[in-house]
C-alpha positions, 0 to 999 in steps of 0.5 A: 634719901633711902640709900637704895632710892635712885636719884630724882633730883639736882641736889641729890647728886651733892656730897653735903660732907663737902660742902654740897659740892656735886658728888662724882661718883653719882652725878650725870655727866651732862650736870658738869656741862649745866654748871659749866655753862652757868659758870660762862654766864657768870664769867660773862657778867663779871666782865660787863660790870668791868665794862666803861664804853656804853656801846662796847658795853651794848654789844656784850648784853646783845652777846650774853642774850644771845648765849642765854637763849641758847642755853634756855633752848637747851635746858628746854630740849634735856632730858636728863634728870638732874642735869639742871639746878632748882631755880634755874636761871640766867638773870645776871645776878643771880647765877652766883648760888647756883655754881657756888661752890657746886663743883670740884676745886680741879674743875674750878680751876679748869674753867679759869684756865679755860677762860684765859685760853678761850675769849669768854665772847666766841663766836663774837669778836670783842675786845677786853683789856688785860686789867677788865679780863684780870678783875673780873676773873679774879671775882669769877674765882670767888664766885666759883668759891677758890680763892681769888689768887687762882685767877692769877695762876691761871694767867701765869701758867697759861703764859709759860705754855703759850709764851707772846700770848696777848690778852685777846688772843684766843684761839678758837675752841671749835677745833677741840670739841670732836665729835670723839670727846662729846661721845664719850662724855654722854653730854648731849649733843643739842645742848653742847653744840649750841653756838655759844650757849656753852662755850667751848672751853668750859665744854672741854673741862666738862668733857674732860670731868667726864673722862676723869670719872668718879676716881679723883675727882674730889681731891688734890686737884685732880681731873682726868685722874681714872683715864690713866687707869689700866685699860682706860689709856687706849680710849682716852689718848684715842680721843685727844689724839684724834684730828690734825697735829693743831687740834691735838697741839690745842688740847695739849696746851690746855691739859699742860696749862692745868698740870702747871697750874696744879702743880704749882699750887700743890706741888706735892700733890700728884697730876693726873695730866701727866700719865694722860700726856704719856699715855699719848705719846705712848701711842704716837709712837707706835702709831709712828712705827706701824706707818714706818713699816707700811707707809711708802717712804719714811717721809709720807704725810701721815708720818709728818703729822704724827711727827709734829704730834710727838714734838707737841706732847714731847714739849709739854712733858719735857716743860713739866719735868723742868717745872717739877725740878724747879720745885723740888730744889725750891722746897729743899 
């Protein structure tokens, strides 16, 4: 393709020197969402193939059909050139080739963590045993093109962030997908909001990729790297801090788990989620001071809500600082 020519198809956005991975400098944000949605279907297939209960397997297949129809409707309504791969298919056994080594490794890790925190069959209530989910996630990691051990790391990191969490105790992601995140990610609303066509966790990771932009998606497990740059923190912190304290807690846990996994896998690599959390904390403290100056009383409802958000962000940063110090001592 001529360097001056505009991209015309899905594969024009690939960086072939990086093994065929999507090039974050040129790919449209909707492409992240498209691959994330296909990846979610692949994860369902891996879970289903380990299901031995025929009646539950049948219900899983019905759920998959529901997701498939939503995704295919999204494909039909999507107007973004190059968002979906050539030979697009939702058929079981044919998706792996469309997702294998296509995503930056940071996003692959994010998808594994999302699979640990989010019910992949949401909004349907279908139980998956711990062993079944663990085996499916290991295979899914290889499908994405990253080491199988990353699945175990995702589980360890989510467990560190949410102690006492049991398999199947997934949070709802409806609270996470806010209008602000979708708007910044520029992902077509009909696509992202199709019920379970793109699972909440995958949508959030796609949004993080879009927020991170070109500055660092390729190397060092980076994601959301540029959001911590000058001029970007206010907008980003505002997106992550919008809504209730419970909504912010969910987003912080996602950022915390990703940072925990990255630091555990590669301690020497910068973890961009940390400056994002620091930016969120600065914004919250400034907001708290404004309310203390203006509100009637020092225990107004907004002040209580901001205090809860501050404790959530401070808790994540304290835990990550402790992890960094422990890793440093071990490496001496």
